[in-house]
N, CA, C, O and the ligand as a Tripos MOL2 file, in Angstrom:
@<TRIPOS>MOLECULE
protein
  313   311    79     0     0
PROTEIN
NO_CHARGES

@<TRIPOS>ATOM
      1 N           0.8330   -1.2010    0.0080 N.3       1 MET1
      2 CA          0.0050    0.0010   -0.0040 C.3       1 MET1
      3 C           0.8720    1.2410    0.0090 C.2       1 MET1
      4 O           1.1190    1.8380   -1.0390 O.2       1 MET1
      5 N           1.3350    1.6350    1.1790 N.am      2 GLY2
      6 CA          2.1400    2.8450    1.2650 C.3       2 GLY2
      7 C           3.4400    2.7440    0.4550 C.2       2 GLY2
      8 O           4.0360    3.7480    0.0660 O.2       2 GLY2
      9 N           3.8540    1.4910    0.2170 N.am      3 LEU3
     10 CA          5.1010    1.2970   -0.5120 C.3       3 LEU3
     11 C           5.0310    1.8060   -1.9520 C.2       3 LEU3
     12 O           6.0590    2.0640   -2.5770 O.2       3 LEU3
     13 N           3.8160    1.9460   -2.4690 N.am      4 ASN4
     14 CA          3.6580    2.4270   -3.8410 C.3       4 ASN4
     15 C           3.8080    3.9260   -3.9810 C.2       4 ASN4
     16 O           3.9490    4.4390   -5.0910 O.2       4 ASN4
     17 N           3.7780    4.6370   -2.8540 N.am      5 SER5
     18 CA          3.8960    6.0870   -2.9290 C.3       5 SER5
     19 C           5.2670    6.4780   -3.4720 C.2       5 SER5
     20 O           6.2940    5.9450   -3.0510 O.2       5 SER5
     21 N           5.2620    7.3950   -4.3890 N.am      6 SER6
     22 CA          6.5310    7.8990   -4.8780 C.3       6 SER6
     23 C           7.0770    8.9250   -3.8970 C.2       6 SER6
     24 O           6.3300    9.5000   -3.1050 O.2       6 SER6
     25 N           8.3680    9.1490   -3.9550 N.am      7 ASN7
     26 CA          8.9640   10.1740   -3.1020 C.3       7 ASN7
     27 C           8.3090   11.5130   -3.3090 C.2       7 ASN7
     28 O           8.1010   12.2780   -2.3670 O.2       7 ASN7
     29 N           7.9830   11.7880   -4.5760 N.am      8 GLU8
     30 CA          7.4010   13.0720   -4.9150 C.3       8 GLU8
     31 C           6.1100   13.2950   -4.1250 C.2       8 GLU8
     32 O           5.8640   14.3790   -3.5980 O.2       8 GLU8
     33 N           5.3020   12.2500   -4.0580 N.am      9 ARG9
     34 CA          4.0260   12.3640   -3.3720 C.3       9 ARG9
     35 C           4.2330   12.5800   -1.8790 C.2       9 ARG9
     36 O           3.5630   13.4100   -1.2640 O.2       9 ARG9
     37 N           5.1610   11.8330   -1.3040 N.am     10 VAL10
     38 CA          5.4410   11.9970    0.0990 C.3      10 VAL10
     39 C           5.8770   13.4260    0.3870 C.2      10 VAL10
     40 O           5.4670   14.0320    1.3770 O.2      10 VAL10
     41 N           6.7060   13.9460   -0.4890 N.am     11 LYS11
     42 CA          7.2010   15.3070   -0.2940 C.3      11 LYS11
     43 C           6.0180   16.2920   -0.3290 C.2      11 LYS11
     44 O           5.9540   17.2030    0.4970 O.2      11 LYS11
     45 N           5.0940   16.1180   -1.2660 N.am     12 GLN12
     46 CA          3.9660   17.0270   -1.3650 C.3      12 GLN12
     47 C           3.1260   16.9870   -0.1050 C.2      12 GLN12
     48 O           2.6900   18.0250    0.3950 O.2      12 GLN12
     49 N           2.8970   15.7730    0.4130 N.am     13 VAL13
     50 CA          2.0900   15.6460    1.6340 C.3      13 VAL13
     51 C           2.7520   16.3850    2.7720 C.2      13 VAL13
     52 O           2.0960   17.0940    3.5350 O.2      13 VAL13
     53 N           4.0850   16.2110    2.8840 N.am     14 LEU14
     54 CA          4.8320   16.8800    3.9390 C.3      14 LEU14
     55 C           4.6770   18.3870    3.8290 C.2      14 LEU14
     56 O           4.4310   19.0720    4.8210 O.2      14 LEU14
     57 N           4.8210   18.8910    2.6260 N.am     15 ILE15
     58 CA          4.7280   20.3420    2.4220 C.3      15 ILE15
     59 C           3.3670   20.8610    2.8360 C.2      15 ILE15
     60 O           3.2540   21.8800    3.5160 O.2      15 ILE15
     61 N           2.3390   20.1480    2.4180 N.am     16 VAL16
     62 CA          0.9760   20.5700    2.7560 C.3      16 VAL16
     63 C           0.7730   20.5760    4.2780 C.2      16 VAL16
     64 O           0.1720   21.4970    4.8320 O.2      16 VAL16
     65 N           1.2790   19.5410    4.9340 N.am     17 ASN17
     66 CA          1.0890   19.4610    6.3650 C.3      17 ASN17
     67 C           1.8770   20.5330    7.1290 C.2      17 ASN17
     68 O           1.4620   20.9880    8.1950 O.2      17 ASN17
     69 N           3.0090   20.9190    6.5640 N.am     18 LEU18
     70 CA          3.8630   21.8920    7.2400 C.3      18 LEU18
     71 C           3.4170   23.3240    7.0250 C.2      18 LEU18
     72 O           3.6610   24.1950    7.8600 O.2      18 LEU18
     73 N           2.7580   23.5630    5.8910 N.am     19 SER19
     74 CA          2.4120   24.9570    5.5980 C.3      19 SER19
     75 C           1.0630   25.3340    6.1730 C.2      19 SER19
     76 O           0.1210   24.5420    6.1880 O.2      19 SER19
     77 N           1.0010   26.5560    6.6410 N.am     20 ILE20
     78 CA         -0.2580   27.0920    7.1430 C.3      20 ILE20
     79 C          -0.9560   27.7270    5.9340 C.2      20 ILE20
     80 O          -0.4240   28.6390    5.3020 O.2      20 ILE20
     81 N          -2.1400   27.2320    5.6320 N.am     21 MET21
     82 CA         -2.8590   27.7760    4.4920 C.3      21 MET21
     83 C          -3.7330   28.9300    4.8920 C.2      21 MET21
     84 O          -4.3940   28.9130    5.9300 O.2      21 MET21
     85 N          -3.7200   29.9300    4.0470 N.am     22 LYS22
     86 CA         -4.6220   31.0590    4.2620 C.3      22 LYS22
     87 C          -5.7050   30.9770    3.1880 C.2      22 LYS22
     88 O          -5.4370   30.6470    2.0330 O.2      22 LYS22
     89 N          -6.9110   31.2790    3.5920 N.am     23 THR23
     90 CA         -8.0250   31.2340    2.6220 C.3      23 THR23
     91 C          -8.8230   32.5210    2.7070 C.2      23 THR23
     92 O          -8.8570   33.2130    3.7250 O.2      23 THR23
     93 N          -9.4570   32.7980    1.5950 N.am     24 LEU24
     94 CA        -10.3330   33.9590    1.5240 C.3      24 LEU24
     95 C         -11.5350   33.5310    0.7020 C.2      24 LEU24
     96 O         -11.4220   33.2520   -0.4920 O.2      24 LEU24
     97 N         -12.6820   33.4830    1.3520 N.am     25 SER25
     98 CA        -13.8550   33.0590    0.6030 C.3      25 SER25
     99 C         -14.4400   34.2060   -0.1590 C.2      25 SER25
    100 O         -14.5490   35.3230    0.3480 O.2      25 SER25
    101 N         -14.8160   33.9250   -1.3770 N.am     26 CYS26
    102 CA        -15.3620   34.9570   -2.2560 C.3      26 CYS26
    103 C         -16.5920   35.5790   -1.6090 C.2      26 CYS26
    104 O         -16.8740   36.7610   -1.8030 O.2      26 CYS26
    105 N         -17.3100   34.7910   -0.8530 N.am     27 ARG27
    106 CA        -18.5140   35.2980   -0.1880 C.3      27 ARG27
    107 C         -18.1790   36.3850    0.8050 C.2      27 ARG27
    108 O         -18.8860   37.3860    0.9240 O.2      27 ARG27
    109 N         -17.0690   36.1650    1.5290 N.am     28 ASP28
    110 CA        -16.6330   37.1840    2.4840 C.3      28 ASP28
    111 C         -16.2720   38.4920    1.8010 C.2      28 ASP28
    112 O         -16.3250   39.5680    2.3970 O.2      28 ASP28
    113 N         -15.9030   38.3660    0.5410 N.am     29 ALA29
    114 CA        -15.5170   39.5560   -0.2080 C.3      29 ALA29
    115 C         -16.7260   40.2280   -0.8490 C.2      29 ALA29
    116 O         -16.5900   41.1990   -1.5940 O.2      29 ALA29
    117 N         -17.9040   39.7020   -0.5520 N.am     30 GLY30
    118 CA        -19.1240   40.3630   -1.0220 C.3      30 GLY30
    119 C         -19.7400   39.7240   -2.2560 C.2      30 GLY30
    120 O         -20.7200   40.2450   -2.7880 O.2      30 GLY30
    121 N         -19.1950   38.6180   -2.7220 N.am     31 CYS31
    122 CA        -19.8020   37.9500   -3.8730 C.3      31 CYS31
    123 C         -20.6690   36.8000   -3.3980 C.2      31 CYS31
    124 O         -20.7480   36.5210   -2.2020 O.2      31 CYS31
    125 N         -21.3050   36.1490   -4.3210 N.am     32 THR32
    126 CA        -22.2660   35.1280   -3.9400 C.3      32 THR32
    127 C         -21.8120   33.7240   -4.3510 C.2      32 THR32
    128 O         -22.5870   32.7740   -4.2400 O.2      32 THR32
    129 N         -20.5950   33.5800   -4.8150 N.am     33 CYS33
    130 CA        -20.1520   32.2560   -5.2140 C.3      33 CYS33
    131 C         -19.3730   31.5700   -4.1040 C.2      33 CYS33
    132 O         -19.0680   32.1940   -3.0880 O.2      33 CYS33
    133 N         -19.0570   30.3300   -4.2760 N.am     34 ASP34
    134 CA        -18.4600   29.5170   -3.2260 C.3      34 ASP34
    135 C         -16.9480   29.3670   -3.3890 C.2      34 ASP34
    136 O         -16.3400   28.4810   -2.7900 O.2      34 ASP34
    137 N         -16.3530   30.2250   -4.1900 N.am     35 TYR35
    138 CA        -14.9100   30.0880   -4.4400 C.3      35 TYR35
    139 C         -14.0940   30.4710   -3.2230 C.2      35 TYR35
    140 O         -14.3760   31.4790   -2.5760 O.2      35 TYR35
    141 N         -13.0890   29.6780   -2.9080 N.am     36 ASP36
    142 CA        -12.1280   30.0190   -1.8610 C.3      36 ASP36
    143 C         -10.7660   30.2530   -2.4880 C.2      36 ASP36
    144 O         -10.1950   29.3490   -3.0990 O.2      36 ASP36
    145 N         -10.2560   31.4340   -2.3420 N.am     37 ALA37
    146 CA         -8.8840   31.6920   -2.7660 C.3      37 ALA37
    147 C          -7.9670   31.1480   -1.6770 C.2      37 ALA37
    148 O          -8.2350   31.3240   -0.4890 O.2      37 ALA37
    149 N          -6.8900   30.4900   -2.0820 N.am     38 LYS38
    150 CA         -5.9830   29.8850   -1.1130 C.3      38 LYS38
    151 C          -4.5490   30.2690   -1.4210 C.2      38 LYS38
    152 O          -4.2010   30.5810   -2.5600 O.2      38 LYS38
    153 N          -3.7190   30.2390   -0.3780 N.am     39 GLY39
    154 CA         -2.3130   30.4940   -0.5590 C.3      39 GLY39
    155 C          -1.5530   30.3610    0.7410 C.2      39 GLY39
    156 O          -2.1520   30.2540    1.8110 O.2      39 GLY39
    157 N          -0.2530   30.3690    0.6530 N.am     40 GLU40
    158 CA          0.5550   30.2380    1.8720 C.3      40 GLU40
    159 C           0.8040   31.5860    2.5140 C.2      40 GLU40
    160 O           1.0800   31.6780    3.7110 O.2      40 GLU40
    161 N           0.7030   32.6300    1.7120 N.am     41 THR41
    162 CA          0.9220   33.9890    2.2260 C.3      41 THR41
    163 C          -0.2510   34.8690    1.8170 C.2      41 THR41
    164 O          -1.0120   34.5370    0.9080 O.2      41 THR41
    165 N          -0.3780   35.9940    2.5050 N.am     42 GLU42
    166 CA         -1.4430   36.9520    2.1430 C.3      42 GLU42
    167 C          -1.3360   37.3240    0.6740 C.2      42 GLU42
    168 O          -2.3460   37.4310   -0.0210 O.2      42 GLU42
    169 N          -0.1220   37.5180    0.2080 N.am     43 GLY43
    170 CA          0.0750   37.8970   -1.1810 C.3      43 GLY43
    171 C          -0.4440   36.8470   -2.1310 C.2      43 GLY43
    172 O          -1.0710   37.1780   -3.1370 O.2      43 GLY43
    173 N          -0.1900   35.5600   -1.8270 N.am     44 ASP44
    174 CA         -0.6670   34.4770   -2.6800 C.3      44 ASP44
    175 C          -2.1860   34.4580   -2.7130 C.2      44 ASP44
    176 O          -2.7920   34.3120   -3.7750 O.2      44 ASP44
    177 N          -2.7970   34.6090   -1.5400 N.am     45 VAL45
    178 CA         -4.2660   34.5720   -1.4730 C.3      45 VAL45
    179 C          -4.8660   35.7320   -2.2700 C.2      45 VAL45
    180 O          -5.8200   35.5570   -3.0270 O.2      45 VAL45
    181 N          -4.2940   36.8980   -2.0840 N.am     46 LEU46
    182 CA         -4.8300   38.0800   -2.7660 C.3      46 LEU46
    183 C          -4.6440   37.9650   -4.2870 C.2      46 LEU46
    184 O          -5.4870   38.4170   -5.0610 O.2      46 LEU46
    185 N          -3.5420   37.3610   -4.6930 N.am     47 ARG47
    186 CA         -3.3060   37.1710   -6.1340 C.3      47 ARG47
    187 C          -4.3390   36.1940   -6.6810 C.2      47 ARG47
    188 O          -4.9130   36.4170   -7.7470 O.2      47 ARG47
    189 N          -4.5710   35.1110   -5.9450 N.am     48 ASP48
    190 CA         -5.5620   34.1340   -6.3670 C.3      48 ASP48
    191 C          -6.9380   34.7550   -6.4380 C.2      48 ASP48
    192 O          -7.6840   34.5450   -7.3950 O.2      48 ASP48
    193 N          -7.2660   35.5240   -5.4110 N.am     49 ALA49
    194 CA         -8.5840   36.1610   -5.3510 C.3      49 ALA49
    195 C          -8.7340   37.1640   -6.5030 C.2      49 ALA49
    196 O          -9.8000   37.2580   -7.1110 O.2      49 ALA49
    197 N          -7.6790   37.9020   -6.7960 N.am     50 ALA50
    198 CA         -7.7190   38.8850   -7.8660 C.3      50 ALA50
    199 C          -7.9540   38.1940   -9.2140 C.2      50 ALA50
    200 O          -8.7550   38.6570  -10.0270 O.2      50 ALA50
    201 N          -7.2590   37.1030   -9.4350 N.am     51 GLN51
    202 CA         -7.4020   36.3640  -10.6900 C.3      51 GLN51
    203 C          -8.8410   35.8500  -10.8190 C.2      51 GLN51
    204 O          -9.4590   35.9490  -11.8790 O.2      51 GLN51
    205 N          -9.3560   35.3000   -9.7160 N.am     52 HIS52
    206 CA        -10.7300   34.8070   -9.7410 C.3      52 HIS52
    207 C         -11.7180   35.9320   -9.9840 C.2      52 HIS52
    208 O         -12.6410   35.7870  -10.7860 O.2      52 HIS52
    209 N         -11.5300   37.0540   -9.2980 N.am     53 GLY53
    210 CA        -12.4420   38.2000   -9.4490 C.3      53 GLY53
    211 C         -12.4620   38.7090  -10.8640 C.2      53 GLY53
    212 O         -13.5190   39.0480  -11.3950 O.2      53 GLY53
    213 N         -11.2880   38.7650  -11.4860 N.am     54 MET54
    214 CA        -11.2140   39.2970  -12.8410 C.3      54 MET54
    215 C         -11.8050   38.3460  -13.8460 C.2      54 MET54
    216 O         -12.4280   38.7550  -14.8250 O.2      54 MET54
    217 N         -11.5940   37.0270  -13.5840 N.am     55 LYS55
    218 CA        -12.0480   36.0230  -14.5440 C.3      55 LYS55
    219 C         -13.5540   35.7750  -14.4120 C.2      55 LYS55
    220 O         -14.2810   35.7300  -15.4040 O.2      55 LYS55
    221 N         -14.0040   35.6160  -13.1550 N.am     56 GLU56
    222 CA        -15.3910   35.1960  -12.9270 C.3      56 GLU56
    223 C         -16.3480   36.3370  -12.6620 C.2      56 GLU56
    224 O         -17.5510   36.1990  -12.8840 O.2      56 GLU56
    225 N         -15.8400   37.4540  -12.1920 N.am     57 HIS57
    226 CA        -16.7560   38.5640  -11.7880 C.3      57 HIS57
    227 C         -16.4800   39.8460  -12.5620 C.2      57 HIS57
    228 O         -16.9480   40.9240  -12.1960 O.2      57 HIS57
    229 N         -15.7180   39.7100  -13.6310 N.am     58 GLU58
    230 CA        -15.4620   40.8370  -14.5250 C.3      58 GLU58
    231 C         -14.9260   42.0740  -13.7820 C.2      58 GLU58
    232 O         -15.2390   43.2140  -14.1250 O.2      58 GLU58
    233 N         -14.1040   41.8040  -12.7480 N.am     59 LYS59
    234 CA        -13.4450   42.9130  -12.0570 C.3      59 LYS59
    235 C         -12.2350   43.3540  -12.8580 C.2      59 LYS59
    236 O         -11.6330   42.5730  -13.5950 O.2      59 LYS59
    237 N         -11.8970   44.6090  -12.6970 N.am     60 LYS60
    238 CA        -10.6740   45.1270  -13.3020 C.3      60 LYS60
    239 C          -9.5480   45.1200  -12.2640 C.2      60 LYS60
    240 O          -9.7920   45.0550  -11.0590 O.2      60 LYS60
    241 N          -8.3510   45.1870  -12.7480 N.am     61 GLY61
    242 CA         -7.1840   45.2530  -11.8380 C.3      61 GLY61
    243 C          -7.3420   46.3600  -10.8010 C.2      61 GLY61
    244 O          -6.9940   46.2050   -9.6310 O.2      61 GLY61
    245 N          -7.8830   47.4870  -11.2780 N.am     62 ASN62
    246 CA         -8.0810   48.6350  -10.3830 C.3      62 ASN62
    247 C          -9.0810   48.3460   -9.3000 C.2      62 ASN62
    248 O          -8.8930   48.7380   -8.1480 O.2      62 ASN62
    249 N         -10.1680   47.6470   -9.6670 N.am     63 ASP63
    250 CA        -11.1770   47.2910   -8.6860 C.3      63 ASP63
    251 C         -10.5630   46.4710   -7.5790 C.2      63 ASP63
    252 O         -10.8190   46.6960   -6.3960 O.2      63 ASP63
    253 N          -9.7280   45.4940   -7.9920 N.am     64 MET64
    254 CA         -9.1180   44.6040   -7.0140 C.3      64 MET64
    255 C          -8.1950   45.3950   -6.0940 C.2      64 MET64
    256 O          -8.1230   45.1120   -4.8980 O.2      64 MET64
    257 N          -7.4990   46.3700   -6.6330 N.am     65 THR65
    258 CA         -6.5950   47.1720   -5.8230 C.3      65 THR65
    259 C          -7.3910   47.9690   -4.7740 C.2      65 THR65
    260 O          -6.9690   48.1160   -3.6270 O.2      65 THR65
    261 N          -8.5260   48.4650   -5.1970 N.am     66 GLN66
    262 CA         -9.3380   49.2870   -4.2860 C.3      66 GLN66
    263 C          -9.8770   48.4770   -3.1070 C.2      66 GLN66
    264 O          -9.9600   48.9820   -1.9870 O.2      66 GLN66
    265 N         -10.2460   47.2150   -3.3620 N.am     67 ILE67
    266 CA        -10.8290   46.4330   -2.2720 C.3      67 ILE67
    267 C          -9.8030   45.5330   -1.5990 C.2      67 ILE67
    268 O         -10.1360   44.6830   -0.7740 O.2      67 ILE67
    269 N          -8.5340   45.7470   -1.9800 N.am     68 ARG68
    270 CA         -7.4670   44.9150   -1.4490 C.3      68 ARG68
    271 C          -7.4280   44.8780    0.0820 C.2      68 ARG68
    272 O          -7.2460   43.8170    0.6800 O.2      68 ARG68
    273 N          -7.5990   46.0460    0.7070 N.am     69 ASP69
    274 CA         -7.5570   46.0940    2.1690 C.3      69 ASP69
    275 C          -8.7380   45.3280    2.8030 C.2      69 ASP69
    276 O          -8.6040   44.6710    3.8360 O.2      69 ASP69
    277 N          -9.9050   45.4480    2.1300 N.am     70 ASN70
    278 CA        -11.0620   44.7150    2.6320 C.3      70 ASN70
    279 C         -10.8330   43.2090    2.5360 C.2      70 ASN70
    280 O         -11.1530   42.4450    3.4480 O.2      70 ASN70
    281 N         -10.2700   42.8150    1.4020 N.am     71 LEU71
    282 CA         -9.9800   41.3930    1.1780 C.3      71 LEU71
    283 C          -9.0000   40.9010    2.2310 C.2      71 LEU71
    284 O          -9.1690   39.8290    2.8120 O.2      71 LEU71
    285 N          -7.9920   41.6950    2.4570 N.am     72 LYS72
    286 CA         -6.9570   41.3340    3.4240 C.3      72 LYS72
    287 C          -7.5480   41.0620    4.7980 C.2      72 LYS72
    288 O          -7.1470   40.1300    5.4950 O.2      72 LYS72
    289 N          -8.5150   41.9030    5.1710 N.am     73 ALA73
    290 CA         -9.1500   41.7860    6.4910 C.3      73 ALA73
    291 C          -9.9810   40.5110    6.5980 C.2      73 ALA73
    292 O         -10.2610   40.0300    7.6960 O.2      73 ALA73
    293 N         -10.3730   39.9640    5.4310 N.am     74 SER74
    294 CA        -11.2590   38.7800    5.4180 C.3      74 SER74
    295 C         -10.4660   37.4710    5.3280 C.2      74 SER74
    296 O         -11.0560   36.3910    5.3610 O.2      74 SER74
    297 N          -9.1730   37.5530    5.2180 N.am     75 ILE75
    298 CA         -8.3550   36.3390    5.0730 C.3      75 ILE75
    299 C          -8.3630   35.5580    6.3770 C.2      75 ILE75
    300 O          -8.1790   36.1130    7.4610 O.2      75 ILE75
    301 N          -8.5830   34.2560    6.2420 N.am     76 ARG76
    302 CA         -8.5510   33.3970    7.4100 C.3      76 ARG76
    303 C          -7.3410   32.4530    7.3240 C.2      76 ARG76
    304 O          -6.9700   31.9890    6.2450 O.2      76 ARG76
    305 N          -6.7580   32.1920    8.4550 N.am     77 THR77
    306 CA         -5.6560   31.2590    8.5140 C.3      77 THR77
    307 C          -6.1240   29.9510    9.1340 C.2      77 THR77
    308 O          -6.7620   29.9300   10.1870 O.2      77 THR77
    309 N          -5.7870   28.8540    8.4490 N.am     78 SER78
    310 CA         -6.2230   27.5710    8.9760 C.3      78 SER78
    311 C          -5.0310   26.6640    9.2010 C.2      78 SER78
    312 O          -5.1950   25.5280    9.6460 O.2      78 SER78
    313 ZN        -16.3850   34.4410   -6.8390 Zn       79 ZN79
@<TRIPOS>BOND
     1     1     2 1
     2     2     3 1
     3     3     4 2
     4     3     5 am
     5     5     6 1
     6     6     7 1
     7     7     8 2
     8     7     9 am
     9     9    10 1
    10    10    11 1
    11    11    12 2
    12    11    13 am
    13    13    14 1
    14    14    15 1
    15    15    16 2
    16    15    17 am
    17    17    18 1
    18    18    19 1
    19    19    20 2
    20    19    21 am
    21    21    22 1
    22    22    23 1
    23    23    24 2
    24    23    25 am
    25    25    26 1
    26    26    27 1
    27    27    28 2
    28    27    29 am
    29    29    30 1
    30    30    31 1
    31    31    32 2
    32    31    33 am
    33    33    34 1
    34    34    35 1
    35    35    36 2
    36    35    37 am
    37    37    38 1
    38    38    39 1
    39    39    40 2
    40    39    41 am
    41    41    42 1
    42    42    43 1
    43    43    44 2
    44    43    45 am
    45    45    46 1
    46    46    47 1
    47    47    48 2
    48    47    49 am
    49    49    50 1
    50    50    51 1
    51    51    52 2
    52    51    53 am
    53    53    54 1
    54    54    55 1
    55    55    56 2
    56    55    57 am
    57    57    58 1
    58    58    59 1
    59    59    60 2
    60    59    61 am
    61    61    62 1
    62    62    63 1
    63    63    64 2
    64    63    65 am
    65    65    66 1
    66    66    67 1
    67    67    68 2
    68    67    69 am
    69    69    70 1
    70    70    71 1
    71    71    72 2
    72    71    73 am
    73    73    74 1
    74    74    75 1
    75    75    76 2
    76    75    77 am
    77    77    78 1
    78    78    79 1
    79    79    80 2
    80    79    81 am
    81    81    82 1
    82    82    83 1
    83    83    84 2
    84    83    85 am
    85    85    86 1
    86    86    87 1
    87    87    88 2
    88    87    89 am
    89    89    90 1
    90    90    91 1
    91    91    92 2
    92    91    93 am
    93    93    94 1
    94    94    95 1
    95    95    96 2
    96    95    97 am
    97    97    98 1
    98    98    99 1
    99    99   100 2
   100    99   101 am
   101   101   102 1
   102   102   103 1
   103   103   104 2
   104   103   105 am
   105   105   106 1
   106   106   107 1
   107   107   108 2
   108   107   109 am
   109   109   110 1
   110   110   111 1
   111   111   112 2
   112   111   113 am
   113   113   114 1
   114   114   115 1
   115   115   116 2
   116   115   117 am
   117   117   118 1
   118   118   119 1
   119   119   120 2
   120   119   121 am
   121   121   122 1
   122   122   123 1
   123   123   124 2
   124   123   125 am
   125   125   126 1
   126   126   127 1
   127   127   128 2
   128   127   129 am
   129   129   130 1
   130   130   131 1
   131   131   132 2
   132   131   133 am
   133   133   134 1
   134   134   135 1
   135   135   136 2
   136   135   137 am
   137   137   138 1
   138   138   139 1
   139   139   140 2
   140   139   141 am
   141   141   142 1
   142   142   143 1
   143   143   144 2
   144   143   145 am
   145   145   146 1
   146   146   147 1
   147   147   148 2
   148   147   149 am
   149   149   150 1
   150   150   151 1
   151   151   152 2
   152   151   153 am
   153   153   154 1
   154   154   155 1
   155   155   156 2
   156   155   157 am
   157   157   158 1
   158   158   159 1
   159   159   160 2
   160   159   161 am
   161   161   162 1
   162   162   163 1
   163   163   164 2
   164   163   165 am
   165   165   166 1
   166   166   167 1
   167   167   168 2
   168   167   169 am
   169   169   170 1
   170   170   171 1
   171   171   172 2
   172   171   173 am
   173   173   174 1
   174   174   175 1
   175   175   176 2
   176   175   177 am
   177   177   178 1
   178   178   179 1
   179   179   180 2
   180   179   181 am
   181   181   182 1
   182   182   183 1
   183   183   184 2
   184   183   185 am
   185   185   186 1
   186   186   187 1
   187   187   188 2
   188   187   189 am
   189   189   190 1
   190   190   191 1
   191   191   192 2
   192   191   193 am
   193   193   194 1
   194   194   195 1
   195   195   196 2
   196   195   197 am
   197   197   198 1
   198   198   199 1
   199   199   200 2
   200   199   201 am
   201   201   202 1
   202   202   203 1
   203   203   204 2
   204   203   205 am
   205   205   206 1
   206   206   207 1
   207   207   208 2
   208   207   209 am
   209   209   210 1
   210   210   211 1
   211   211   212 2
   212   211   213 am
   213   213   214 1
   214   214   215 1
   215   215   216 2
   216   215   217 am
   217   217   218 1
   218   218   219 1
   219   219   220 2
   220   219   221 am
   221   221   222 1
   222   222   223 1
   223   223   224 2
   224   223   225 am
   225   225   226 1
   226   226   227 1
   227   227   228 2
   228   227   229 am
   229   229   230 1
   230   230   231 1
   231   231   232 2
   232   231   233 am
   233   233   234 1
   234   234   235 1
   235   235   236 2
   236   235   237 am
   237   237   238 1
   238   238   239 1
   239   239   240 2
   240   239   241 am
   241   241   242 1
   242   242   243 1
   243   243   244 2
   244   243   245 am
   245   245   246 1
   246   246   247 1
   247   247   248 2
   248   247   249 am
   249   249   250 1
   250   250   251 1
   251   251   252 2
   252   251   253 am
   253   253   254 1
   254   254   255 1
   255   255   256 2
   256   255   257 am
   257   257   258 1
   258   258   259 1
   259   259   260 2
   260   259   261 am
   261   261   262 1
   262   262   263 1
   263   263   264 2
   264   263   265 am
   265   265   266 1
   266   266   267 1
   267   267   268 2
   268   267   269 am
   269   269   270 1
   270   270   271 1
   271   271   272 2
   272   271   273 am
   273   273   274 1
   274   274   275 1
   275   275   276 2
   276   275   277 am
   277   277   278 1
   278   278   279 1
   279   279   280 2
   280   279   281 am
   281   281   282 1
   282   282   283 1
   283   283   284 2
   284   283   285 am
   285   285   286 1
   286   286   287 1
   287   287   288 2
   288   287   289 am
   289   289   290 1
   290   290   291 1
   291   291   292 2
   292   291   293 am
   293   293   294 1
   294   294   295 1
   295   295   296 2
   296   295   297 am
   297   297   298 1
   298   298   299 1
   299   299   300 2
   300   299   301 am
   301   301   302 1
   302   302   303 1
   303   303   304 2
   304   303   305 am
   305   305   306 1
   306   306   307 1
   307   307   308 2
   308   307   309 am
   309   309   310 1
   310   310   311 1
   311   311   312 2
@<TRIPOS>SUBSTRUCTURE
     1 MET1         2 RESIDUE 1 A MET
     2 GLY2         6 RESIDUE 1 A GLY
     3 LEU3        10 RESIDUE 1 A LEU
     4 ASN4        14 RESIDUE 1 A ASN
     5 SER5        18 RESIDUE 1 A SER
     6 SER6        22 RESIDUE 1 A SER
     7 ASN7        26 RESIDUE 1 A ASN
     8 GLU8        30 RESIDUE 1 A GLU
     9 ARG9        34 RESIDUE 1 A ARG
    10 VAL10       38 RESIDUE 1 A VAL
    11 LYS11       42 RESIDUE 1 A LYS
    12 GLN12       46 RESIDUE 1 A GLN
    13 VAL13       50 RESIDUE 1 A VAL
    14 LEU14       54 RESIDUE 1 A LEU
    15 ILE15       58 RESIDUE 1 A ILE
    16 VAL16       62 RESIDUE 1 A VAL
    17 ASN17       66 RESIDUE 1 A ASN
    18 LEU18       70 RESIDUE 1 A LEU
    19 SER19       74 RESIDUE 1 A SER
    20 ILE20       78 RESIDUE 1 A ILE
    21 MET21       82 RESIDUE 1 A MET
    22 LYS22       86 RESIDUE 1 A LYS
    23 THR23       90 RESIDUE 1 A THR
    24 LEU24       94 RESIDUE 1 A LEU
    25 SER25       98 RESIDUE 1 A SER
    26 CYS26      102 RESIDUE 1 A CYS
    27 ARG27      106 RESIDUE 1 A ARG
    28 ASP28      110 RESIDUE 1 A ASP
    29 ALA29      114 RESIDUE 1 A ALA
    30 GLY30      118 RESIDUE 1 A GLY
    31 CYS31      122 RESIDUE 1 A CYS
    32 THR32      126 RESIDUE 1 A THR
    33 CYS33      130 RESIDUE 1 A CYS
    34 ASP34      134 RESIDUE 1 A ASP
    35 TYR35      138 RESIDUE 1 A TYR
    36 ASP36      142 RESIDUE 1 A ASP
    37 ALA37      146 RESIDUE 1 A ALA
    38 LYS38      150 RESIDUE 1 A LYS
    39 GLY39      154 RESIDUE 1 A GLY
    40 GLU40      158 RESIDUE 1 A GLU
    41 THR41      162 RESIDUE 1 A THR
    42 GLU42      166 RESIDUE 1 A GLU
    43 GLY43      170 RESIDUE 1 A GLY
    44 ASP44      174 RESIDUE 1 A ASP
    45 VAL45      178 RESIDUE 1 A VAL
    46 LEU46      182 RESIDUE 1 A LEU
    47 ARG47      186 RESIDUE 1 A ARG
    48 ASP48      190 RESIDUE 1 A ASP
    49 ALA49      194 RESIDUE 1 A ALA
    50 ALA50      198 RESIDUE 1 A ALA
    51 GLN51      202 RESIDUE 1 A GLN
    52 HIS52      206 RESIDUE 1 A HIS
    53 GLY53      210 RESIDUE 1 A GLY
    54 MET54      214 RESIDUE 1 A MET
    55 LYS55      218 RESIDUE 1 A LYS
    56 GLU56      222 RESIDUE 1 A GLU
    57 HIS57      226 RESIDUE 1 A HIS
    58 GLU58      230 RESIDUE 1 A GLU
    59 LYS59      234 RESIDUE 1 A LYS
    60 LYS60      238 RESIDUE 1 A LYS
    61 GLY61      242 RESIDUE 1 A GLY
    62 ASN62      246 RESIDUE 1 A ASN
    63 ASP63      250 RESIDUE 1 A ASP
    64 MET64      254 RESIDUE 1 A MET
    65 THR65      258 RESIDUE 1 A THR
    66 GLN66      262 RESIDUE 1 A GLN
    67 ILE67      266 RESIDUE 1 A ILE
    68 ARG68      270 RESIDUE 1 A ARG
    69 ASP69      274 RESIDUE 1 A ASP
    70 ASN70      278 RESIDUE 1 A ASN
    71 LEU71      282 RESIDUE 1 A LEU
    72 LYS72      286 RESIDUE 1 A LYS
    73 ALA73      290 RESIDUE 1 A ALA
    74 SER74      294 RESIDUE 1 A SER
    75 ILE75      298 RESIDUE 1 A ILE
    76 ARG76      302 RESIDUE 1 A ARG
    77 THR77      306 RESIDUE 1 A THR
    78 SER78      310 RESIDUE 1 A SER
    79 ZN79       313 GROUP 0 **** ****
């Protein structure tokens, strides 16, 4: 069973367990969808959220910059 795991997979599991994930739910940002932006740092989460906002909610880069502080305040660490 476990013997079939490749080193690569073991490494990934270790990384996931060691890192603290930050999440930002799109709903907390005022939208109605269930998307969760995730990342290891605030910057990663905000980048993910910005990409999602621009792609799915037709936000502009400027819009995302304006609400950046609000988004930051809504980030949860798990
Ligand atoms: Zn969304």
